[in-house]
N, C-alpha and C positions, 0 to 999 in steps of 0.2 A: 679384163684384163688386171692379172696381180702379179704380184712378188711374193713366193712362199718361201717359208723360213723351214727348211727340212733338216737344219741342227742349228740350236740355238748357242751363241757365244757367251761370254762370261758377264758383259755389259753394253750391250744393242740398243739404243735408242733413238727416236727421231728428235730431231732439234733443229732450231733457226735461229735467228738472232738474238731471240729470247724476248721477255714480255718485260716492258719499262714503265715508268710512269705508277708503279705500285709499291715500291719500296716503303713508303710512309704507312702502308699496311702491312708491313712483314713481309711482304711477298718479294723474294728476290728475283731477279732477271732472267737466271738460269741460261739456257741457249746452249749453243755449241761450245765448246772449249776452246777450239781452233776456228775462230771466225774468219780468219784469212783464208785459210785451207778450204772452208765450207763454200766462200764465196767463189775461188778459181774453180771447184768442181763442179758447181751449179753453173757458172758460167760457160764451160766447156760443153753442156750438154743444152744450151739456148735458155736455161732457168732464170729467172731474176736470182740476183745473188744470193737474197735472204730466203730463199724458198726453203721448204722443209726438207730434211736430208738424213740418211741414218750415219750416226756414229757409231764407230765400233773400238772396242780395244781387242787385245789377243788373249786368247783365243776367239776367234770373230765369228759371226754366224756362217751358215752356207744357205745360200738362197737359190730358187729355182724360179726361172721366168715362165710364167704361162702363156705369154704372148710375146712377140718381137718386142724389144724396147731399145732407147738409146739410153745408154747409162757412161759414167765416168768414175774414176776412183781419184783421190785426192788425199792429202796429209800424209800419214805413216805408209811406210812399204811394209806390207804384209805378205809378200810371196805371192800375189794372186793368180789364179787360173780359172780358166772358163772350159769345162768339159776336159779336165787335166790338163789343156794346153796353159802355158803362161801367157800373162797379158801385162800391159806396163800401166803404170798410173799416170794422170795427167795427160791422156789421150781420151778423146770421145769414143766409145765402142758401140757397133750394133749389134745386138745380141738375137737370138731366135729362140722360137717357142721351145720349152723344155730344157733351155742352155742353165747349166748349173755354175754357179759362181760361188768359189771358196778360196780360202787362205792358208797357207801353208807354214809360215814361220816368220817371225818378227825379224824383220832387216835393219829398218831404223825407223825411229818416231814412235809414239806412244797411239795415237788416234789415226785411224783411217775413216775417209768419208765416201758415202754412195751415193750420188745423186743419179735421179732417174728422170729423163726429159718429161716435161710436162707436170712434173710434181707428183707427191704421194698424198693420198687421201686420209688426213690426219684430224684427231679433235683439236678445236681451238677453245681455248681457255684463256681468258683476259688477254685477248690479241696477239696469241701466241699458239702456234704449234708445237712449241718444244714442250717435251716430257718434264713435269717435276713430279719426283719420284716420292717427295715427302707429303706431297698433297695430293696424288696420284690422279693428276690430271694432266689433260695436254697430251701429245703424240699419239700413241698407241694404248688407249685404255689407261692413261698414267702410269706405265709400268714400262720394263725393259722388253725385248721382243723374246718371244718363247717358240718352242719347234711346235709347228703346225700353223701359227698365226699367218694370216694372208694379208697384205697390204695391197689395197687397190690404187692404181695410178688413173690421175685424173684424165689425163687425154691418152688416146690409143694412138699407138705408132704407125704410121701409114705404110711405111717403107717394108715390101716384103721381104723376109729372110730365108733361105733355106735349109731345111733340117739339117742339124749338126754344122752350121757354119755360123760363125759371128765373123764380124769386120772389124779390126782396130783402124780409125780414121788417121790419115797419114801426116798427121801434124800434132804437137804436144805443145802444153802449156810452161811458160818462163816462170817460174814462181821466184826468180831473183830480181831484188829491187834495189840494188847498191848497198846493201846493207851485211857484209859477211863476217862480222864480228862475231865472236863465240860468248862473247859476254853479255851478262843481261842489264841493260841499262836502267837505274833508278832515280828518281827525284826525292830529296827528302821529304818524311812526313811530318804532320804536326807536331810529334814529339820526338823527333831526331835530336831536338838537343837535349834532350833527357840522358842520352846516352854518354855514358864516361869517354875522355877521349882516346883511351886505350881500346875500348868497345868500337867506336867509329872506326879506327885503324884495323881493328880485327876485321868488321862488315866488310872491307872493300879489299882487304888483303890475303884473305883466305879463302879457300873454296867450300861450299856447303853442300852435301850428299841429301838427296831427296830420300826418306826414310819410306820402309814399307806402310807407316801410318800415314797413308796419303791418298786421295780420292778428288771426285771432281769439287768436293767443297774447299779442299786447300791441300798444300804441299806442306808437310812437316820437316824441318830441315835437322841433320846433323850437324852441330855447330860446337866451336868453343862458346861455352856460356858468356853472353854479353850482359853488361851491369847497367843499371839506371843510377844517376847521382842524386834519385828521390825516391821515396817508396810511396810518394801521392798518391792515390786512385784515380784514375782517369773515367771521366764522364762518359758513359756509353755513348759513342758517336756513329755517325755514318761510315760505312765501309764499301769498298769496290773491288771489282777482279782487279789483281795485282796488288790490292793492300799487303805491307809486310808488318804483322805483329809482331811484339815483343812479348813473351810467355813469362810468368812467374818463375819459372826455372832456367831463365835466361835463354831457352831456345827462341825459333822462328817460326812462323807459319805464315806462308804465302796462300791468300786466298785467291780460290779459284772460281769457275763458272758459277757453283752452287752454293756460293758463299751466303753467309747469313747478312742481315742489310744494316745492322749495326754491331758492335764491339766494345767491350769495355778495356781491352788490352791496349798499350801504348801503339799508336800507329808509326813506326820509326820510318819506313820509306814506302815508295809505291814504283812498281814496275810500270815503265813507260808504255802507254797503249802500242806503240809497233813493235815491241818485244812481247806480247801477250803471246802471239803464235808462237813463236819459238818457246817461249815457257811451257805451254800447251803440250809440245812434243816431248816433253821430257817425262820421264819415267822414275820410279824406284831404283835408286842405284847411282842414277846419274849426278853429275857435279855441277853446281852453280857456281859461277863467278860473276860478283856483282860489281858494277860499276858507277859512279855518280855522274851523274849529267845535268843539265840546266833546260830549263823550260822551252828555250827556244829551240836548242838540239831536239828535244822531245817532238815539239810541233814540226819542225822541219822534216823529221824521219816519217811522222805519219802523214804527213801530205806526200812524201814521194811514193810511200807503200799505196795511197789511196790513186796517186795519178797511176801507177802501174796497174792497179787494179781495171781503172777506167780504160786503160789502154788495150788491157787484155780481153776485157769485155767487148771493146768493138773488134778486136782481131777475131774472136770467136764467133761472135755473130757473123762477121763478112765469111768467116770459113764454110760455117755449116749452111749458109744460105747459097754459098758458090757450089758446095758438095751436092747438097739435095736438090739444087733445080737445074743441073748442068743435063 
């Protein structure tokens, strides 16, 4: 039982929650860019939230299923279809043998996730199945997916499906968790105080555009040059997903999933954890508006997000059991 790539995409990789505990060795966590969407998509098919999943950018791969499977799509909307028929995201879908999944155009978002019930067989490297492209380890042979790759599924799907038939199960995951703000909330970083008063105002009062020089390592922003009140160099220090660094030319870079473990540029701010998902679904050309917040607000938003995920997991488990045991 497998999932075959019949046309490769621009950058499709297997990702999970990432590998942690190795930053002191210079090995970054990697993992899915949008971990919130990854968890939701896994829950829809009854997987553990951190199960290995396929992360895709547009243009995305085309897949053929060699056996029936239970799948779900989450994150971005790339106008997906199965056998030419449109299918929605955030639904569990039963696909049949030789069904073909493809994506036609980006509607919104930057990354779509494909989860398969039972999980994918993938290479485990340092306690994670996430693809580490630089180390060429984890995921599928440590690289992005290519034409004719076959991904084995861990468990067979027992429900029989007639040829040329797929079933969209009649419920949809609600991904809203009481945060409708379009702004990206940030906390001041260790070197926030180095910015001039004018630069601090520009940081929160102007919009920043994500440039084409952006990838899974970081988003380079096109902004009014920001200035530091001192030219004193920063000792290379730990950084994380969402760290915003001030570059020598006054520009900014927001570190993403494949970020380095340490950095020598001033860490002027950090995107709050609850907004990592919002940030991960942005792409080149999108505008970012930052707004300062406090630690308490950041923690409250993260708790709300996690509570919503727990409720969603319980609801998905109940729905799947009810549907397949009826």
